[in-house]
C-alpha positions in Angstrom: 28.6 -23.0 0.2 26.9 -25.9 2.0 26.2 -23.8 5.1 24.3 -21.1 3.2 22.5 -23.4 0.7 19.3 -23.8 2.8 19.1 -20.1 3.4 19.5 -19.4 -0.3 16.9 -22.0 -1.2 14.5 -20.4 1.3 15.1 -16.9 -0.2 14.6 -18.2 -3.7 11.4 -20.0 -3.0 9.5 -17.8 -0.6 10.3 -14.2 -1.3 11.4 -14.9 -4.9 8.8 -17.1 -6.4 5.8 -16.8 -4.1 6.0 -13.0 -3.8 6.3 -12.6 -7.5 3.2 -14.8 -8.2 1.3 -13.0 -5.4 2.2 -9.6 -6.9 1.0 -10.7 -10.4 -2.3 -12.0 -9.0 -2.7 -8.7 -7.1 -2.0 -6.7 -10.3 -4.7 -8.6 -12.1 -7.2 -8.0 -9.3 -6.4 -4.3 -8.7 -5.5 -3.2 -12.3 -1.9 -2.0 -13.2 -2.6 1.6 -12.2 -3.7 0.9 -8.7 -1.0 -1.7 -8.2 1.6 0.9 -9.3 0.2 3.3 -6.7 0.2 0.8 -3.9 3.8 -0.2 -4.4 4.4 3.2 -2.7 2.7 1.6 0.4 5.8 -0.5 1.1 7.4 2.0 3.5 4.2 2.0 5.6 4.3 -1.8 5.8 7.9 -1.6 6.8 7.0 0.9 9.6 4.3 -1.5 10.8 6.7 -4.4 11.0 9.2 -2.2 12.9 6.5 -1.2 15.4 5.7 -4.9 16.0 9.5 -5.5 16.5 9.6 -2.9 19.2 11.6 -0.3 17.3 11.4 3.4 18.2 9.2 5.4 15.8 10.1 9.0 15.1 8.0 12.0 14.0 9.6 11.7 10.5 8.3 8.1 10.2 4.8 9.3 11.1 5.0 12.3 8.7 6.2 10.1 5.9 3.4 7.6 6.5 0.9 10.4 6.6 2.2 11.8 3.3 2.1 8.4 1.6 -1.5 7.7 2.7 -2.7 11.2 1.7 -1.0 11.0 -1.7 -2.5 7.6 -2.4 -6.0 8.7 -1.5 -5.8 12.0 -3.4 -4.5 10.2 -6.5 -7.2 7.6 -6.3 -9.9 10.3 -5.9 -8.4 12.3 -8.8 -8.3 9.2 -11.2 -11.9 8.3 -10.3 -13.0 11.9 -11.0 -11.3 11.7 -14.4 -13.1 8.4 -15.1 -16.4 9.9 -14.3 -15.8 12.9 -16.5 -14.7 10.6 -19.3 -17.7 8.4 -18.9 -20.1 11.3 -19.4 -18.9 12.0 -22.9 -21.0 10.2 -25.6 -19.5 7.0 -27.0 -19.4 6.7 -30.8 -20.7 3.3 -31.9 -20.3 3.6 -35.7 -17.8 5.1 -38.1 -20.6 7.1 -39.8 -21.3 9.0 -36.6 -17.7 10.2 -36.5 -17.7 11.2 -40.2 -21.0 13.2 -40.0 
């Protein structure tokens, strides 16, 4: 147990606590919807790390990365279009306007 204690402490502090706090800060900046979408970007980050480590990249890796980026962009564009359509509808400010 003494041999692995420093490694466990490192894993608890850095990936555990700091990553969790960083993720929560990112969610507050991006909004929960965008943060949920960008959690799907993790495989692309893993691919970039593996490229820097000198691993061989296959066509399937590139295809998966392309599909992830296209799906994130298309979903973001779709949500923004829905927000624009929703913002063009008149906003009711008083209860009387709704009743009449």
